[in-house]
C-alpha distance (Angstrom), angle and dihedral (degrees) to the residues before:
residue distance angle dihedral
M1 . . .
D2 3.79 . .
H3 3.80 106.6 .
R4 3.80 90.7 -148.0
F5 3.81 96.0 62.5
I6 3.80 120.0 126.3
S7 3.77 112.1 -151.6
L8 3.77 131.1 -165.4
R9 3.79 84.9 -109.0
V10 3.81 91.5 67.9
I11 3.79 92.1 49.5
I12 3.80 94.1 49.7
V13 3.80 91.0 46.8
F14 3.80 89.3 55.8
I15 3.80 90.9 51.0
F16 3.79 90.4 50.5
I17 3.82 93.1 48.5
A18 3.79 92.4 48.2
A19 3.79 93.7 46.0
I20 3.79 94.3 54.3
A21 3.81 92.3 44.8
Q22 3.80 97.3 58.9
T23 3.77 140.1 -24.1
G24 3.78 130.9 -143.7
C25 3.78 141.7 82.3
R26 3.79 138.5 -112.5
E27 3.76 128.8 -159.1
N28 3.80 115.2 -100.8
T29 3.78 105.2 -124.6
L30 3.78 100.2 155.9
I31 3.75 136.7 90.0
N32 3.79 111.8 -111.5
S33 3.80 106.9 -98.7
K34 3.79 90.0 -134.6
V35 3.80 90.7 67.6
A36 3.79 97.4 41.6
P37 3.80 115.7 142.5
A38 3.77 120.4 -107.2
N39 3.80 115.5 -82.0
N40 3.78 92.4 -114.8
A41 3.80 95.2 52.2
V42 3.79 116.7 123.3
G43 3.81 111.7 -83.5
V44 3.80 94.5 9.1
W45 3.80 125.0 115.1
D46 3.78 134.8 178.0
T47 3.78 135.6 -154.3
A48 3.78 135.6 -178.5
L49 3.79 118.7 -137.5
S50 3.80 117.7 -156.7
C51 3.80 122.0 -130.1
I52 3.79 138.0 -136.6
T53 3.77 109.4 -139.4
H54 3.79 140.4 -169.9
T55 3.80 137.4 164.8
Y56 3.79 119.3 -125.9
Y57 3.80 134.5 176.2
D58 3.81 115.2 -108.8
D59 3.81 118.0 -166.5
T60 3.80 98.1 156.5
V61 3.81 95.4 111.0
I62 3.81 115.9 123.0
T63 3.82 108.3 -137.9
S64 3.82 97.6 -174.3
T65 3.80 99.3 69.2
N66 3.79 121.8 132.4
I67 3.81 112.6 -161.0
G68 3.78 115.1 -176.9
G69 3.79 112.5 -108.9
L70 3.81 95.0 13.9
S71 3.79 123.4 105.5
V72 3.79 119.2 -118.9
F73 3.80 106.2 -120.9
Q74 3.81 121.2 -167.9
G75 3.79 126.7 -171.7
V76 3.81 112.4 -138.5
G77 3.77 121.7 175.9
A78 3.79 143.3 49.9
I79 3.80 127.6 -89.8
S80 3.79 133.6 176.5
D81 3.78 123.7 -142.0
P82 3.84 117.1 -172.3
F83 3.81 90.8 -140.7
F84 3.81 103.7 33.5
G85 3.81 100.4 32.8
T86 3.81 125.9 -136.1
M87 3.80 127.6 -21.6
T88 3.81 120.2 -162.8
G89 3.81 124.2 -174.0
A90 3.81 133.5 -167.1
T91 3.80 129.4 176.4
Y92 3.80 125.5 -143.3
F93 3.79 118.5 -166.9
Q94 3.78 146.3 150.2
V95 3.81 130.1 -124.9
I96 3.80 134.9 -161.2
P97 3.83 131.5 -160.4
A98 3.77 118.0 -91.8
T99 3.83 86.6 -140.1
F100 3.80 121.3 34.9
N101 3.77 95.3 -141.4
S102 3.79 122.6 137.0
S103 3.80 96.1 -166.0
Q104 3.80 106.6 50.1
Y105 3.82 91.5 107.1
D106 3.82 93.9 50.0
S107 3.80 111.4 125.9
T108 3.80 91.3 -2.6
T109 3.77 135.1 115.3
I110 3.79 119.9 -129.8
D111 3.79 109.1 -129.0
S112 3.79 106.9 177.3
A113 3.78 144.7 -30.0
F114 3.79 134.6 -149.6
L115 3.78 140.1 -174.3
F116 3.79 112.3 -135.3
M117 3.82 121.0 -166.4
P118 3.82 117.1 -179.7
Y119 3.78 118.1 -132.9
S120 3.81 114.0 -113.2
G121 3.79 93.2 -142.1
F122 3.81 93.0 -111.9
T123 3.79 130.6 96.7
Y124 3.78 123.5 174.5
G125 3.78 110.1 -142.1
D126 3.78 133.0 13.4
T127 3.80 111.0 11.4
T128 3.82 95.9 164.2
N129 3.81 102.6 64.9
Q130 3.80 105.3 97.6
S131 3.82 92.1 -167.9
L132 3.80 97.1 52.3
T133 3.81 113.8 124.9
Q134 3.80 140.5 176.7
T135 3.81 127.1 -164.5
Y136 3.81 117.3 -132.2
Q137 3.80 136.1 -174.1
V138 3.82 135.4 -167.2
F139 3.81 124.4 -137.1
Y140 3.80 135.9 -176.5
L141 3.80 116.9 -116.4
N142 3.79 114.3 -116.9
D143 3.80 89.6 -165.5
S144 3.79 133.4 56.2
L145 3.81 128.3 -112.2
G146 3.80 124.7 -137.9
Y147 3.79 116.0 -135.4
N148 3.82 92.8 -151.5
S149 3.80 94.6 40.7
N150 3.79 123.6 107.1
Y151 3.78 113.7 -127.1
Y152 3.79 122.8 -169.2
S153 3.77 132.2 -152.7
F154 3.81 90.5 -99.4
D155 3.83 94.1 53.5
S156 3.77 121.2 106.8
K157 3.81 138.8 178.6
A158 3.79 133.2 -145.1
I159 3.80 114.4 -99.4
D160 3.80 134.0 -166.3
A161 3.79 98.1 -108.4
V162 3.83 92.4 166.0
T163 3.82 93.9 63.2
P164 3.80 107.0 27.9
L165 3.79 119.3 -169.3
S166 3.80 91.5 -129.2
D167 3.75 142.6 20.7
P168 3.81 116.9 -113.8
T169 3.81 105.7 -74.4
T170 3.79 123.9 -161.2
V171 3.81 115.1 -139.6
N172 3.80 127.5 -166.5
L173 3.82 104.0 -128.6
Y174 3.80 95.2 -162.0
H175 3.79 92.7 59.0
L176 3.81 94.8 50.3
K177 3.79 86.0 94.5
D178 3.80 93.8 58.5
T179 3.79 117.5 113.0
F180 3.78 137.2 -143.7
S181 3.79 132.4 -161.5
V182 3.82 129.1 -123.4
N183 3.79 115.2 -177.6
G184 3.78 90.0 -22.9
V185 3.81 94.9 -49.6
Y186 3.80 117.4 115.4
Y187 3.80 121.9 -139.6
T188 3.78 133.3 -178.5
K189 3.79 111.3 -104.3
G190 3.79 97.7 -139.6
M191 3.81 120.9 169.0
R192 3.82 123.4 -28.5
I193 3.81 117.4 -170.4
P194 3.84 122.6 -176.8
L195 3.82 111.8 -128.7
K196 3.81 129.2 -145.1
L197 3.79 106.8 -108.3
T198 3.81 99.0 -149.1
A199 3.80 94.5 46.7
L200 3.82 92.5 45.0
M201 3.80 99.0 44.4
N202 3.81 92.3 45.5
R203 3.80 85.1 62.6
I204 3.79 99.2 38.0
N205 3.82 99.9 44.4
P206 3.84 97.5 66.7
A207 3.81 89.9 48.4
Q208 3.79 90.0 46.1
A209 3.80 92.2 51.1
I210 3.82 94.0 55.9
L211 3.81 89.2 63.5
T212 3.83 89.6 75.7
T213 3.80 93.0 76.6
S214 3.81 102.4 13.6
T215 3.79 121.9 128.3
A216 3.83 91.2 -175.0
P217 3.82 101.7 39.2
A218 3.81 99.6 171.7
T219 3.80 93.2 49.9
D220 3.81 93.8 42.8
F221 3.80 91.9 48.7
I222 3.81 92.3 51.0
N223 3.80 91.3 47.3
L224 3.82 89.0 59.2
F225 3.81 99.3 34.1
N226 3.82 104.2 46.6
G227 3.78 96.9 -170.1
I228 3.78 139.1 -107.8
C229 3.79 141.5 -80.4
V230 3.80 122.6 -142.7
R231 3.79 117.2 -165.2
V232 3.78 142.6 139.9
A233 3.80 111.4 -68.5
N234 3.80 91.5 -129.8
P235 3.83 115.0 25.9
L236 3.82 89.0 -163.6
Q237 3.80 92.0 64.6
S238 3.80 108.8 77.9
A239 3.79 131.2 -177.4
T240 3.80 132.9 -154.2
A241 3.81 93.3 -108.6
F242 3.80 134.9 55.7
P243 3.84 116.0 -159.6
Y244 3.79 127.6 -157.2
F245 3.79 121.0 -142.8
K246 3.80 131.0 -157.4
L247 3.81 120.5 -125.5
D248 3.79 102.5 -175.2
G249 3.79 131.0 60.5
T250 3.78 144.5 126.8
T251 3.83 103.9 -100.7
M252 3.78 136.9 32.8
Y253 3.79 88.8 -100.6
D254 3.79 97.3 59.2
E255 3.81 103.9 35.5
A256 3.80 134.8 65.1
T257 3.78 104.2 -86.1
I258 3.79 143.1 170.1
L259 3.82 107.8 -146.1
V260 3.80 119.8 -162.9
Y261 3.84 116.8 -166.6
H262 3.82 120.0 -156.9
H263 3.82 141.4 156.2
H264 3.81 143.6 -164.0
P265 3.82 105.5 -104.5
S266 3.82 92.1 -155.8
Y267 3.80 94.4 57.1
S268 3.78 121.1 99.2
P269 2.91 117.9 -128.1
V270 3.80 92.3 30.1
D271 3.79 112.1 -108.4
T272 3.79 123.9 -141.3
M273 3.78 122.4 -148.0
K274 3.77 132.5 175.2
E275 3.79 131.6 -155.3
Q276 3.78 120.8 -154.8
Y277 3.81 128.3 -146.6
F278 3.78 107.8 -175.8
F279 3.78 143.4 176.6
S280 3.82 110.7 -101.3
T281 3.82 117.4 -165.7
G282 3.80 90.7 -151.8
T283 3.79 95.1 53.9
C284 3.80 113.2 15.1
A285 3.79 126.8 80.4
H286 3.78 122.9 -143.9
F287 3.79 143.4 167.2
N288 3.79 139.8 -179.3
N289 3.79 118.2 -127.6
I290 3.82 110.4 -152.9
T291 3.80 119.1 -175.1
K292 3.79 123.5 -169.0
S293 3.81 120.9 -161.5
Y294 3.79 109.1 -169.4
T295 3.82 106.0 142.0
H296 3.80 94.4 117.8
S297 3.81 96.4 35.0
P298 3.82 128.9 96.4
V299 3.83 92.2 -110.1
S300 3.82 88.5 66.1
N301 3.81 89.9 69.3
L302 3.80 90.0 54.5
L303 3.80 93.5 47.6
H304 3.80 91.0 51.9
S305 3.80 98.2 37.5
T306 3.80 118.5 136.7
Q307 3.81 94.2 -169.9
A308 3.79 117.5 128.0
N309 3.80 90.2 -129.4
D310 3.79 121.1 10.2
S311 3.80 121.1 -136.1
V312 3.82 94.4 -148.9
I313 3.82 128.7 40.5
A314 3.80 131.0 -173.8
L315 3.78 139.3 -160.5
Q316 3.80 141.2 -171.0
N317 3.77 132.4 165.2
Q318 3.78 112.1 -81.3
P319 2.93 126.4 -50.8
G320 3.76 92.6 49.6
A321 3.76 146.0 52.2
S322 3.81 115.1 -17.4
I323 3.79 133.6 179.8
D324 3.79 127.3 -108.3
I325 3.83 113.5 -162.4
I326 3.80 129.2 -176.2
I327 3.80 117.0 -169.4
P328 3.82 112.4 -166.3
G329 3.79 126.8 -176.5
I330 3.80 101.1 56.8
K331 3.81 89.4 139.0
K332 3.80 89.1 63.3
I333 3.79 89.0 71.9
P334 3.82 109.3 91.3
A335 3.78 118.8 -123.6
G336 3.76 110.2 -91.6
V337 3.77 141.8 87.0
I338 3.78 118.2 -31.6
N339 3.79 106.3 -142.8
K340 3.78 95.1 175.7
A341 3.80 137.6 2.8
E342 3.78 111.7 176.5
L343 3.79 127.2 175.7
Q344 3.80 110.2 -150.0
L345 3.81 125.4 -159.3
T346 3.80 114.6 -176.8
L347 3.80 124.6 -157.7
L348 3.79 119.4 -124.4
P349 3.83 105.7 -127.6
A350 3.79 95.5 -147.5
Y351 3.81 91.5 58.6
N352 3.81 97.5 42.3
S353 3.79 102.4 47.5
N354 3.82 97.8 110.9
S355 3.80 105.9 95.3
F356 3.82 91.7 -161.0
L357 3.81 93.7 56.3
F358 3.76 94.6 57.8
Y359 3.80 132.6 -179.6
P360 3.84 125.3 -98.5
E361 3.77 123.1 -79.4
K362 3.79 94.2 -127.4
L363 3.80 140.7 -4.3
Y364 3.77 124.7 -136.5
P365 3.83 129.0 -162.5
L366 3.78 130.7 -145.1
G367 3.79 122.6 -173.5
I368 3.80 121.7 -125.1
A369 3.80 113.9 -146.4
N370 3.80 121.5 -130.2
G371 3.82 97.1 -156.3
T372 3.78 97.2 -96.8
Y373 3.79 100.5 44.8
P374 2.92 122.5 83.8
A375 3.78 94.1 24.9
G376 3.78 115.1 -115.6
I377 3.82 97.3 19.2
G378 3.80 119.0 108.7
A379 3.78 121.7 -119.1
G380 3.79 113.0 -86.5
L381 3.80 95.1 17.9
A382 3.79 120.8 125.8
Y383 3.79 121.0 -117.8
N384 3.79 137.5 177.7
I385 3.79 110.2 -100.6
A386 3.80 118.0 -121.5
D387 3.81 92.5 -104.9
R388 3.81 91.3 64.1
Y389 3.84 95.1 65.7
P390 2.96 134.5 142.4
L391 3.78 89.2 44.4
T392 3.79 93.9 -159.6
S393 3.81 94.0 58.2
L394 3.80 130.0 84.3
S395 3.82 92.5 -150.7
P396 3.83 97.6 82.4
L397 3.80 90.4 56.8
G398 3.79 88.7 61.3
V399 3.79 90.4 53.6
L400 3.80 93.3 46.0
D401 3.81 90.2 56.8
G402 3.83 105.1 -177.3
Y403 3.81 93.9 177.5
I404 3.78 128.7 122.8
H405 3.81 120.1 -100.4
T406 3.79 133.8 -173.6
F407 3.80 118.3 -126.7
T408 3.80 134.7 175.9
R409 3.80 112.9 -138.7
R410 3.80 126.8 169.2
G411 3.80 85.7 -6.5
I412 3.81 91.6 -58.5
T413 3.79 123.5 115.9
V414 3.80 112.4 -134.9
Q415 3.79 135.3 179.4
T416 3.77 112.3 -132.6
F417 3.80 134.3 -179.8
T418 3.79 110.9 -142.9
I419 3.81 126.1 -159.3
D420 3.80 117.3 -174.1
L421 3.82 117.0 -142.6
P422 3.84 108.0 165.6
R423 3.80 96.6 136.6
E424 3.80 92.7 46.1
V425 3.80 90.6 52.4
M426 3.80 90.8 48.2
A427 3.81 91.3 48.9
S428 3.79 90.5 50.3
I429 3.80 92.1 50.3
A430 3.80 91.4 48.8
A431 3.82 90.2 51.5
K432 3.83 91.1 48.1
N433 3.80 87.7 -120.9
D434 3.80 114.1 154.5
T435 3.81 101.9 -165.7
I436 3.80 133.5 53.5
H437 3.80 114.8 -161.1
L438 3.82 118.8 -162.7
H439 3.78 140.2 179.3
I440 3.80 113.7 -151.7
N441 3.81 120.0 -155.6
G442 3.77 138.3 166.7
T443 3.79 127.2 -120.4
Q444 3.80 123.8 -62.6
D445 3.79 102.2 -137.3
F446 3.83 98.1 84.2
Y447 3.79 104.3 41.2
G448 3.80 115.9 -138.3
A449 3.81 97.5 -5.8
F450 3.81 132.7 134.6
H451 3.79 138.9 46.8
M452 3.80 123.8 -121.9
V453 3.80 126.6 163.8
A454 3.80 116.9 175.4
G455 3.76 139.9 173.4
G456 3.79 114.8 -84.1
G457 3.77 131.2 -144.2
S458 3.81 94.4 -84.1
Y459 3.80 99.0 39.5
S460 3.80 111.2 145.0
D461 3.80 95.6 -123.1
T462 3.81 110.8 59.2
L463 3.81 89.6 -152.9
Y464 3.82 89.0 75.4
R465 3.78 99.3 39.5
P466 3.81 117.7 111.2
K467 3.77 114.9 -110.0
L468 3.76 141.8 172.3
I469 3.80 109.0 -127.2
V470 3.80 110.1 -156.6
V471 3.81 122.5 -170.2
Y472 3.81 112.7 -170.9
S473 3.77 143.7 167.4
K474 3.79 117.2 -136.4
L475 3.76 121.0 -129.6
K476 3.82 113.8 -120.0
């Protein structure tokens, strides 16, 4: 899979995030920045505003969200990044029986049980090493999950570490992408972990028994079988790749599932049956715990910097390093028509040379209010910038851009993320506001992934400094 793909999933996630952050609409009075006239056209001027930059840690991402039509991806593993430190991921989720039958194990012998987790199709890190492995283990949750509760990347739940549901199981990460065929339909193999029968059935049987008299079988089952946690067996042992798995699906071969195999010992020939306990988006809660350990890594210096304007800035998907940008001098722009207002963030080659630790797919801006602008929003609170409206439309995302581009400047080829903000600049000018304050994040579909280090506002070479390029036409 190309790590630079942008799927419909990412776009819909952005719409969802924006919609829950703020609602409303503003009139579109600006020329689309993509069709701005050339800088040397008659009556058109351009200016570049400098930026004040810092790196901060953002762990506000909710990892328990179910959005209809979007797959539930969970990052499980451990990966080391020489700049950003170590990232460790664990998934917590519930399952329910495919058949609410309390007697399917009567007069049968349990043969084996497995946890199957389909591969999402995306791995952050090294996807070329055919020998790369990670060791995983499954645990029973000693605490309940709430379906309507919000869980964040920093949340955790108690597990039964004394009686794990599986032994440590080593998985080849390269071969997660392999497929298999069932009745002519191909499915991704994913991760298959053998489960301990005694430990598993001691947990399942009481929940199974309640189904005899239950009038709400899914709820009653979940109340007695809290769920499971899947994580690396040893969080201190990291790999060079971090895979993402898919919880939801439509069949036992493309959704997170516990499969229990059993048979009637008196039958001849011996029969084989299987019972499925699967993750249901309409019933089962889940969340992805993502832990970052960066104390002894270079990013720690950025996160704890006391400089007025940092020379280097860094970004990952949440949770992780994010970029804080202040753009002063908006009042310097004469009143008129803003043809183009483009924020540019340029990668520093020396920090982005590892092809496995690649940059984000897309960047996304949120405004930070200063108490007077925008009107009615308290100081320090996030808001959707004017260019994001209407929130229910995909069109503004095309104008915002947020993708990486390659430019040649002063004979040097650079890679630059561009974010277009013409309407926000116009709104700021109209409000006589001199400073635009932004937080820049990555996408929220692959929690914690990606590696981006860019020039900050005080970087020694101005070629790599962030800047807001404004192209405008003066009113006569």
